[in-house]
C-alpha positions as MATLAB code, in Angstrom:
seq = 'MGMSSGDGSGMMAEINVTPFVDVMLVLLVIFMVTTPLMVSGMDVDLPRADAPPMKVDDEDQLVLSITADNRYWINKSEIPIEELDRRLTAIAKENPGQNVFLKADGSVTYEIVTQLMSAAKAAGIEKVGLVTQPGSGIEE';
ca = [
       0.000    0.000    0.000;
       2.620    2.742    0.333;
       4.567    1.517    3.278;
       8.150    0.464    3.257;
       8.699   -3.228    3.834;
      12.433   -2.915    4.187;
      13.439   -4.601    0.932;
      13.826   -1.302   -0.913;
      11.184   -1.956   -3.559;
       8.189   -0.283   -1.782;
       7.077    3.312   -1.727;
       7.944    5.664    1.116;
       4.975    7.012    3.133;
       6.689    9.926    4.937;
       6.886   13.439    3.560;
      10.339   14.981    3.579;
       9.891   18.336    5.324;
      13.550   19.354    5.364;
      13.382   21.466    2.154;
      10.237   23.168    3.466;
      11.950   24.037    6.774;
      15.009   25.345    4.900;
      12.879   27.649    2.755;
      10.946   28.912    5.767;
      14.158   29.696    7.671;
      15.545   31.624    4.707;
      12.301   33.621    4.445;
      12.385   34.311    8.168;
      15.934   35.688    7.934;
      14.986   37.850    4.941;
      12.008   39.345    6.801;
      14.066   39.915    9.939;
      16.686   41.827    7.957;
      14.339   43.873    5.760;
      11.656   44.842    8.309;
      13.763   47.466   10.141;
      14.698   48.975    6.774;
      11.028   49.443    5.838;
      10.360   51.863    8.690;
      10.414   55.250    7.034;
       9.215   58.677    7.828;
      10.609   61.627    9.631;
      12.785   61.733   12.714;
      11.069   64.021   15.207;
      12.352   64.359   18.769;
       9.092   65.236   20.503;
       9.080   67.445   23.580;
       7.977   65.967   26.896;
       4.830   66.940   28.803;
       2.765   65.560   31.656;
      -0.567   65.376   29.887;
      -3.061   62.545   29.751;
      -3.275   60.814   26.367;
      -6.143   61.828   24.101;
      -8.692   59.268   23.039;
      -8.744   59.116   19.257;
     -11.749   57.548   17.562;
     -10.758   57.989   13.937;
      -7.978   55.838   12.495;
      -7.394   58.276    9.607;
      -5.905   61.143   11.569;
      -3.992   63.919    9.876;
      -0.509   64.446   11.301;
       1.399   67.612   10.429;
       5.090   67.249   11.316;
       8.152   69.456   11.253;
      11.633   68.048   11.778;
      14.652   69.697   13.366;
      15.945   70.683    9.921;
      12.637   72.477    9.110;
      11.231   69.866    6.726;
       7.431   69.700    6.666;
       5.366   66.526    6.408;
       1.674   65.725    6.108;
       1.348   62.192    7.429;
       4.267   60.435    5.685;
       4.544   62.756    2.667;
       7.117   65.513    2.692;
       5.805   68.788    1.300;
       7.444   72.118    0.565;
       6.403   75.000    2.819;
       5.003   76.840   -0.198;
       2.358   74.115   -0.671;
       1.351   73.866    2.987;
      -1.510   76.382    2.907;
      -2.941   74.953   -0.317;
      -2.801   71.364    0.947;
      -4.338   72.189    4.324;
      -7.149   74.152    2.662;
      -7.878   71.233    0.322;
      -7.924   68.805    3.258;
     -10.251   71.080    5.257;
     -12.661   71.347    2.310;
     -12.623   67.605    1.668;
     -13.026   66.620    5.335;
     -14.826   69.280    7.353;
     -14.245   68.750   11.055;
     -10.873   67.049   10.429;
      -8.581   66.976   13.474;
      -4.892   67.758   12.980;
      -2.123   66.533   15.235;
       1.011   68.681   15.174;
       4.306   66.869   15.768;
       7.134   69.380   16.107;
      10.698   68.488   16.977;
      11.724   69.787   20.401;
      14.385   72.011   18.830;
      11.885   73.807   16.571;
      11.165   77.322   17.774;
       7.864   78.230   19.351;
       7.310   80.795   16.603;
       7.332   78.135   13.867;
       4.957   75.925   15.861;
       2.493   78.791   16.292;
       2.775   79.656   12.587;
       1.841   76.063   11.706;
      -1.105   76.192   14.081;
      -2.216   79.490   12.535;
      -1.886   78.055    9.030;
      -4.117   75.128    9.985;
      -6.704   77.466   11.538;
      -6.614   79.778    8.490;
      -7.185   76.771    6.235;
     -10.401   75.994    8.104;
      -9.181   73.273   10.444;
     -10.743   73.950   13.832;
      -9.106   71.336   16.059;
      -5.308   71.265   16.283;
      -3.600   69.105   18.898;
       0.067   68.974   19.905;
       1.794   65.595   20.100;
       4.266   65.127   22.962;
       6.131   62.332   24.687;
       4.954   61.267   28.143;
       6.971   62.555   31.077;
       7.796   65.923   32.519;
       9.938   68.208   30.423;
      10.483   70.656   33.286;
      13.927   70.509   34.832;
      14.014   70.839   38.612;
];
């Protein structure tokens, strides 16, 4: 029937899983090496603040970011500063009531942060929140 009788003329009933395990281990190594490389975006060193976390209902939140080298991002797309007002106005028209979360690097001046908040308000976005890291930023 498919079982080995020991004389070498019968069929083997076991499946050889060694090639399957080899392929899976190679795939595992490939994913382990490439996954950290896939993380992209902007490097923002957020300031610290003792504030309770906000409850966010909507998964499609708009995040406006500025890095230490004054590069502007909407979600994960870098945009030139000249296009910021136009893009924010288009977003406000498309999604009235859209919340914006502002992620500014800790080294960015307060003036630039307030200008970004003003640009969002001028575009018609009513709710602008600041993103911070947990913990006190006040030195004792």
